[in-house]
N, C-alpha and C positions, 0 to 999 in steps of 0.2 A: 245486387248488393253482394259484396265479397264476404265469404264465410271465414271466420277466424281460423288461421292455420294452427295445427297442434304439433307439439313435439312429442313423438311417440317413442317410448322406451321399450316397448314389447319386443322380444327377440325376433319374432317373425316379421312384424310390420316394419321394424327398423333394426336390421341386424347389428349387433354390437360390434365394437372394434375388435381387432385381433388380440387385444390384451387378454392374457389368460391369468386366472387365479387358481390357487390350490384349495380345494375343499374336500371334505370327507362326507360320504353318504353311507350310513349304516356300516361304518368302519372301512369303506372302500375309498381310497384316495383317487381323485380325478382332477384333471385340469379342465376348466370350462371357461367360456368367454365371460369377462367381467360384466356384471349387470344382468346376466341371463337369469330368468326365473328358475327357482329351484325345482319346480315341477318339470321343467324341460331338462335340467341337469340330471335329475334322477333317472330319466329315461336312458341316458348315456351309459348308465351302469346297470340297466335292466331292472330298475326299481319302479314299480307302478304305484303312483299315488292317486287314490280315487278323487273324483271331482264332479261337479255339476256346472258351475258357472264359468269355469275357465274355458277359453277357446283361443288358440294361438293367433287367430286373425282378428280378434276383437280387442279393443283397447281395454286398459285396466280401470277406466273411470268408475264403473259401477260393479267391478268384479270383487272377489274376495268376500262375497256376502253369503255364500252357501256354507262356508267353513268346513266343507267336507275334506279339504286337502290339508288339514292341520298337521303340523310337524313340530318336533322339538328342535330348537336351534341353539347352538352355543358358538361363541367366538373364541379364537385362540389369541391370548395376550402376547405381547413381545417376550415375556419371560417364559412362555410355553404353557402357562396355565390356561385351563379351559373354563370359560365363564358362561353359564347357561342363562338364557333369557327366562324371565320369570313366568311367561305365559307362552302357550303354543302359538305358532305363526302360520299364516296362510301361505302354502307353497307356491300358489299361483301369482303372488305379488312380492314374494321375498327374493331380493336380488342376490346373486352370488357375489361374495367378496372374499378377499384373501383370509385364509384361516378358518372359514366357516365350518362348523361341524353339525351335521344334520342326522337326526334319527327319525325314522318313519314308522317304526313298529314297536314302540315302547308300550308297556301296559297302560300308561296314562293316555297315549294317543289312541290305542285300541278302544279304551273306555270312552274317550271323547267322540270317536266316530259313531259308536253305538248311540251315544246321546244325541248327536246331530241327526242321525236317521230317525231316531224316535221322535224328535221334535218335528221333522219334516212330515212325518206320517200322522201327526196329531189331527190334521184336517184333511190330509190327502185321502180321497175315497179309495177303498180297497176293492176296486171294480176291474181288476186286471182281466178277468174273463171276457169282458165286453169292451175293453179299451183297445183301440187300434194299435197302440204302442206295445201291447203285450207281446212278449217274445223277443223284443229288441229295445227294451226300456232300460236306460242306465239306472233309474231309481230302483227298478225291480232287481236288477243285477247287483247293485251295490248293497241293497238290503239283504240279499242272500249271502253275500260274501262278508260284509262288515257289520250288518245290523244286529239288533237284539232279537232273540227268538220270539219274544212277546212284547206287547206294549203295556205300560202301566196306566195309560189313559183310557178311561171308559166313558168320558163325557161325549155328548152329541157333537158330531163334527159340524162345521159351518157349511151352509148350503147357498149356492147361487143358481140362477137359471142355467139349465144345461144346454150345451151345444149352441152357444151364442154365435150367430153368423158375423164374423169379424170383417170379412170381405167376400168378394165373388168366389174365391178359392179356399179361404181359410175359415175354419170353424173353431171357436174358442170355448174350452171347458174350464172356467175359472176355478172350480173346485180342485182341480188337479195341479194348478200352478204352484210352484215352489219359489217364485220370485228370484230366479237365478239371473235375470236381466240379460240373458242372451239375445232375446228377440228385440228388446229395447236398444241394446248396443248395436245390433245389426242395422237397425233403421237409422241410427245416428252415424255409425262408423263406415258402413259399407254402401247401403243403398242411398243414404242421404236424405230420405224423405222425412225422417224423425217423427213418424206418425204414431208410434207406440211409446208409452211412458208409464211411470208408476203414478197411480192415483191414490189419494188418501195416505194415511200413515199408520204405524203401529200394527196391531192385529188386523186392521181393516185394509191394509195395503193390497192393491190389486193392479194388474196390468190392464191398460185400456187405451183407447184413442181419445183425443180431445173431444169433449162434448159428445162422446159415443158416435162420432161420425164414422163412415165406412173407411176401412183401411184400403187405400187405393194405390199402393205401391206397384211398380212394374216388376218387382223382385220379391213379392210377398211369399212365394212358395218356399223360399230359403228358411223362413222361421219355423216351418214344419220340421225340417231336418235338424235344425239347431236345437229345438225344444227337447230337453232331456227327459221329459215326462209326456203324458198324453194330453197336455193342455192345448196345444195348437195342432190341429189335424186338418187333413185335406178333405174338403167337402166332396170331391170326386171319388176318393178312395174309401171313405168312411164305411165301415161294416162290409166291405167287399171281400176281404181276404185276410189271411194270417201269414206271417213271414214264412212259416214252414210249409204253407200251401203253394208257394210260388217258386218258380225258376227264374234265374237272373242271367241276362246276357249283356255284354258290353256293346256300346254303340256310340254314334256321334249324332248330336242333335241336328234335325233337318230344318229348323225354323229360320235360320239365317246363316251367314257365311262364317261366323266366328269359330266354328269347329268345336263347340263345347263337348266335353266328354260326359256321357250319361250312361245309365244302365236301365234296361227295361226289366221290370218285374212282371212276369206274365204267368197265366195259367192256361194250359192247352194252347189255344190260338188267340187269346185275348190279352192285351196289355192292361194290367191293373193299375200300374203307377209308373212314374219315371222319377228317378233320383239322380243327383249329380254324381259324377265320378271324378276322383282327384286327378288333376293335371296341372302342375305348377306353371307350366309354360303357356297355358291357355286360360281356362276358366277357374283355376285354383280348385275350389269346390262349390262354386256358385252356379245357379241357373237363373235365367229370366223366367217370367211366368209363361211366356209363349213356349219356351222350351220344356218347362215342367208339366204344363197342362195342355200343350198343343198337339199331342201325338194321338189323340183319340181317333183320328182318321184312319190309322193303321188297322184298327179292329172294328171299324164302323160297320153297321149292317148294310150300308150302301156300297160296300166294296164289290167290285165286279169279280165274278168267278168263272166266267166263260166268255169267249168272243161273241160279239154282237154285230149283226149286219143290219143296215137300214133298208127295208123294202116297203115301198108304198107308204113311206113316212112313219113306219113303225119298226121297232127293234125286234129282231129275231135271233135267238141263240144258234150258233153254228159250232162245228168242231174246229180244232186248230188246223186240221188238214184242209178243210174247206176255206178257212180264213187265209192260210198261206197260199192256196191256189189262186184266190181272188187277188191278193196282193201281187203275186208273181205275174198274173195276167195283166193287171193294170199298169204296173211299173215297166213291164217288158214292152207293152204297147206304147208307153210314153217315151221310151228311149232315154236320152239324156235330158229331156225336158221335165225333170223331176226336181224336187227340193225337199229339204228337211229342216224343221225348226224345233229347237228345244235342247235339253240336256243339262240345264242348270240344276235340275233336281235329280239327276241320275248319277251313278257312280263313274269313276274314271274308266273302269272297264266297260261299262255301258257306252260311254262316249267314244272310247277308242274303237269299239266295234261299230258304232253308228257311223263315224266318219269313214272308216275303212270300207264299210258296205257301200256308201255313196261314191267314194272316190275310186275304189277298185272294181266293184261289181257293176255299179250303175254309171260309172265314168262321168260323174257330176260333182262339182264343188259348190253347188247351190245349197249350202248348209250354214246355219248360224244359230247361236243360242241366246243372243242378246235381244231383249225386249224393250230396252230403254231408248231414250232419244238419240244417244250417241251410238252410231254404227259405222264409224269410220274405220281406217286401217286397223287390222287386228293387233298390230304391235302396240297400239295405243299412242297417245300424244306425248308421253314423257320418256319412252324407252330410249330414243336416240340421244336425249339430253342427259339422262341419269342412269341408264343401264338396267332399269327394271320396269315392269309393265304397270303394276298397281300399287304395291306397298313396299316401302323400303325399310320400315321399322317393324319389328316383331311386337306382338301384343305385350309380352313381358317387358320389352325395352321401353315402353311408354313410361314406366315408372321412373326411369333414370333421366328423363328429359327435364331440362331446366325450365323450358317453356313449351306449352302445348297450344297450338293455334287451331281452333275449330272453325271451319268455314262452311256455312250453309248446311248444317246438319242438326237434327234432333237425335243425338247419338244414342240416347237411351232406347229409342225405337229402332233405329237403323242398325246399330252395332252395340247391343246391350253390354256385352262383356268388355268391349273397348271403353265404354262409358265407365264401368266400375274401375277399370285400370286408371283412367284419367282422373277420376275422383280420388282414388287412392294416392296417386301421385301428388295431387293438390293438397289433400288433407294430411298425409303422413310423410311425404317426401319433400314438401316445400316447393313444388312446381307451380309456376305462374300459368294461369289459363286466360287466353284471349279468345273470346267467343263472338264470332261475327255472324250475324243473322240477316237474312232477307226479310224485311219487315212485312212483305206481302204474304209470307208463309207463316211467320210466328213472331210475336213480340218478345217472347222468352222461350227458353228451353230448360230442360232439367239441369244443364250445365250452368245456367245463369245463376243458380243458387250459390255456386262456389267460384264463379269466374272473377278474375281480378278486374277485367274490363269487358263490357259488352259493346259491340259495334253494330248498331242496328241501321243497316244501309237500305237505300231505295232499291227496288228491283232493277236488275240489269247493270248495276254500278260496281260489280265485284272488281273488275279490272282497274277502275279509277281508285277504289279503296286500296287495293294492293300497291298500285303505283304511288299512292300517297304515303304508304308505310315505307316503301323503298326510298322515296325522296327524303324522309326523315332519317333513315339509316345512313344515307350518304351525307346529307347536309350537317348532321350532328357528328359525323365521323365515327359512327358506331360499327362500321364495316371494317374488319381487319383485312390487311393485305394478304393475299393468298398466292403462293407460287404458281406461275403459269397462267394466272387469270387477269384479264384486263377488264376492269369494270367501267372504263371511261365511256364506252358507247352506251351502256345501260344507264349510267349516271346522267348522261346528256339527255337520254330519252325520257327520264322521269323528272328532269329538272323543273319542268313546268307544273308538275303535280305537287305543289306546295300543300301543306296541311290545310291551308285556307281554301285553296281551289278544290282539293279533294273533299273537304267538308261541304262546300257549296254543291258539289255534284252528287255526293252520296247521302247527305243528310246526317252524317256522323260528325260530332263536334271535332274541331281541330285538336283540342286537348286530348281526346280519346285516341285519336290517330297517333299522336306523339307518344302517348303512354303505351300503346300497343307496340310501337317500334322499339321503345326502350326495353320493354319486357322481352321482345324477340332477340335482343342483343345480349341477353344474360348468359348465354352459353348454348348447349345443345338444344335443338328445336325439333319438335315433331309436329307436322301439319296433318290434320285429318279433314278431308273434304267430303261432303255428303251429297245427298240426292239433289239438293237445290243446285249444286254445281254440275253434277254429271248429267242432269236433265236440262241444263241450260242450252239455249240455241248456240251460244259461243263458248261451249265447254273447252274446246282446244285452246282458245285464247286465255281463258282463266288458268288452265293447266300450265300454259307457258309462263305466265307471270308467277305462279306458285313455284315453278322450277327456278325462276330467277331469285325468288325470295329465299328458298332453302340454300341455294348456292351462295348467295350474298352473306348469309349469316353463318356460313361454314358448316352446314348440315345437309350435304347433298343426298344422304341416305334417309332424310327425315320426311320426305313427302309420301303421304298415304292417301290414295283414292280407292278405297277398298270396294270390291264387289259386294252386293247385298244378298244374292240368292245362294242357297245351300252349297252347291258345287259349281257355281259359275266360274270360279278360278280354274277348277279342274277341267271344265268343258273347254275353256280357252287353251289350257295346257295340252289337252288331248287333240286339238286341231278342229274343234267344231266351230270353224270360222271359214268364211268364203275365200280368204286370201292366204291363210296360213294353215299348214298341216300340223301334226304332232310336234311339240317342241318348238313351235313358232318358226317352222321351216316354210319359206315362201313356196306357194304352188305355182306351177307353170302358167296356168290360166285361172285367174280368180273368178269365182262364181258370184251369185247374187247374195246380198245381205238380207236380213229379215225384211226390211222395207221393200227391197226389190222383189223378193219372193212374194210378198203379199200383194204388191202391185200387179205382178204377173198373174197371180191367182184371181185377183179382182177383175182383171180384164178377160178372164176365161181362157187365157192362153197356156196356163200351167197344166201339164198332163196329170201329174199326181203329186200330192203333198203328204209327207209323213211328219206328224207332230209327236214329239216325245215329251209328254207331260207338261207342255207349255200352255198355260191358261191365257190364251191370247185376248179373250174378251175381257178378262179381269186385269191383266197386267200390261198389255201392250200400250205404248204411248199414244197411238192413234186408234182409238176404239172403232171409229167409223170405217177405217181402212180394213181393220181386222174382220169386222162383220161382213163387209163386201167381199173380202177374200174367201171367207168360209162359205159364203152363199154361192159364189161363182166358180170355185175351183172344180175341175172335172172329177177328181177323186181324192178323198181325204181319208187316211188311216191314222188313228191316234192310239198311242200307248197310254193307258190311263188306269188309275186306281178306282175311280168311280165315275158316274155319269154326270160330269160337270157341264156348265153351259157351253164350253168350247167343245167338249166331247160329244155333246148332243147334236152338234152340227156336222159331225164327221159322217162318213159313209160306212166305216168299219172301225170298231173299237176292239183293241187287244188288251186283255187284263194282264197287268204286269205286277211284279213283286215290289213291295215297299222296302224301305231300308231295314226293316226288322225281319225280312224274309229272304235275304240274299247276303252273300259274302262279297267283299270288295273293298275299295279304297276311295276316299274323297279328299279333296284338297281345300283347305280353308282360305280365307282372304289373305292370310299372311304366308301363303304357299306351303303350309304344313300338311303333309300327306299323313292320313290316319286311316285306320282300318275300321270297317263295320263288319258285324258278324251275324249270320243267320240265327235267329232265335226259334222260329217256328214256321210252318207252312200254313197259311190261311186256307189254302185249297191246293190240291194236287194239280189243278188245271191252270194255275197261275204261274207265269214264267218270268224270269229276270229279263230285262231289256236286251242284254247282250246275247242271250240265247235266241231271242226272236230274230235279231239281225243275222245271227250266224246261220240259223236254219233257213231263212229266206234266201240268204246269199248262196247257200248250198243248192237250193232249189233252182236258182238262176244261173248255176254253173260257176259260183264263186270259188274262193280258195278253200284250203283245208279248214274244217270247222273247229271251233274251240269247244272244249268239253267242260271247262271250269273257269271261274274268274282268275284262278291262279295261273292258268295257261295264258290268259290275256295279259296279266301283269308281266310275265316273262317277255312277251312280245313288246310291251310298252318299254321295258328296260332296255331291250335291244334296239328300239327305234329312237328313243329320246335320250340324248347324251346326258342331260341333267338328272335323269332318273336311273342311269345305268348301274350305279353302285348301291341302289336302294332295293332291298329285298323285303318281302313281307315279314320275315323274322326280324330284320333290323329295325323295322318301324316300332317294335316294342309297344309299350303302353302310352308313350308320350308323342309318338309320331316323329317325323323328320321334316324339317323345312328344306325343300330342295334349293340348291344354290346354282346360280348362273355359271356356266362353264367358261364364258368369256370374261376377261377383266372388265371392271367398270369403266365406261368411257370417261375421258377427261371432261369435267363439267364445262358447259358452254353457257354464255348469257346471251339472251336475245330479247329485244323489245317486242311486246305484243301490241297489236293495234287496239284502239279503244273505240267501240261503237256506242253512240248515245243510247240511253235506255229506250227511247221512243222507237228507234230503229231495231234495237236488239230484241227486246221482249224476252220471254222465256217459254220453253216448251217442256211441260211436265206431264208425267203419266197421270 
């Protein structure tokens, strides 16, 4: 069911036109965009207006209810006279208009602010010493700056049950709530689950979920940071620390490939909490719950702190010197009959050193980082057609698409920040959403709540569905002519796929197919394909038809088949592929891919295998093959953080640093390179992956060793042309999306064969 589209006038959600108006704020004349909120305009002249409920990314629907941002407003008449409004106005909803005169510090406003704060504190408990928000609380700060010295109210405050568990991660203290509506607006405007709302009325009003059900949002952690008081708190962080007890370090979330900016708050060598860090190009200021609450593994008690070797079926600690000697002995004996798997969870520097160690020291290209079903040519199935490997659209550019086509993805799980951008595009920017789902995987997704049309197709009929959409585009003449492109061959190839035939094959109604085609013809199109597509047995055929689709609608840069693991994009860029080196440079002799490596190991013919953080038993598409490989390989060494099921089957485990314990860079699914920074050392005996490869290479007579991640980046910049102009300093806070050095190829159209579902089937992890 399609959600109503809103017209958003907020300056951030829908930037105003370039029309400027003249206003005065505290006597200072300034030109500002027409319709901009006065609270935003005031910042342009360095005037700070206090607030609680205002937030630049939330709609104004339930705003202006805390009244903390009151201002005096007057308008200038044509004759030059100034006419004052009889009552103070809320700066967070007052739009800028020509001739407006604003005063923010009059005696009346100062008195009003004191009154507002006095009212807010009538029932708010004065328990700052035990409140987790103490020390970083806007209510506490505003009371000190703008509030009265004492309260005139001596009556008993109202009481509610303390620490009500709102969700798995969020605890709710109703006594502290000031009804600012930030949390309720977030669930409606941003996450879309709309699970929080105001209950009751008047003095009894309170925030809650419907019928007191659990708050089950995938983005619930954001309400903790949005809450301007200590009403919504983290169950994990509660009573653990104070802000002044903690040190903070910038980093990048490791839970998926979106590259969300975060910051670790830690004490000594333990992370106490994770908060979002502002990056307008990526996550804005949001996190998913996996990102906010999923980094406990870094400081877990199960972390390995010394190398372990298996003897007689039991683990024994050994020194790094002994571990290196064992690795050198085994890999030297195996010669070039060695292989490496992993790197999707390692930094770019780790991966560059990893592939360099194998190719230059061990003389082997048997390396791969991919654990999914598709392990074809490293250049990918769309590079030759469109000029890029995975994604053509940036995360931020999704907002400007007229139509977004989701194929085979539960975006909120696979790419959570992309999901928030898609929803923002639909809710606030008027984008149409076409949501195509494999009915064997799911009947609905989170995007179904706001999609304009759902295409629920039979398993294995993706190509038929897409050909049906292309047929409508051509038959209804919705495809505009493009210079240098001849669509006649493609038009003939899809001519048989009428909406009726496609409907019979896919189970999607002909009307829905026609509707989807009409929406895709609206203008710029962004396509996002998910795991159902990438894990399909005929992924390359589906990718070929998707390329036809974006070319036909005039959006050749609109196809996105993003990687899902933390730094899988960086691993490919750095050359952790059997057929391509750093920068996608073809190697003279291609090695084995992941499947080939595991098959060799399962047969007992592989001399040595080095696994870099890859959880084969949990993530590899063919679990039985992974088990057989780990059981029969002659020697396995694994870089690991803890004793995982895969690590437990190795012969030697090397404890390596997590993302919080090393410097380096990572590359997100949109090719954005960003920095991570070392926060602490969990143990002096734990090493970054790149250092392990460097020291073993030196032991085996390899090249000059690296002494820092910075040294490796210099080597990367010299080796990969697309990275040559990027320095660690130039990455700044937002990172840089690397650009292809070659010009984009001329788009080509090509029909893809269709296999019947019975023959095709699917192959999923």
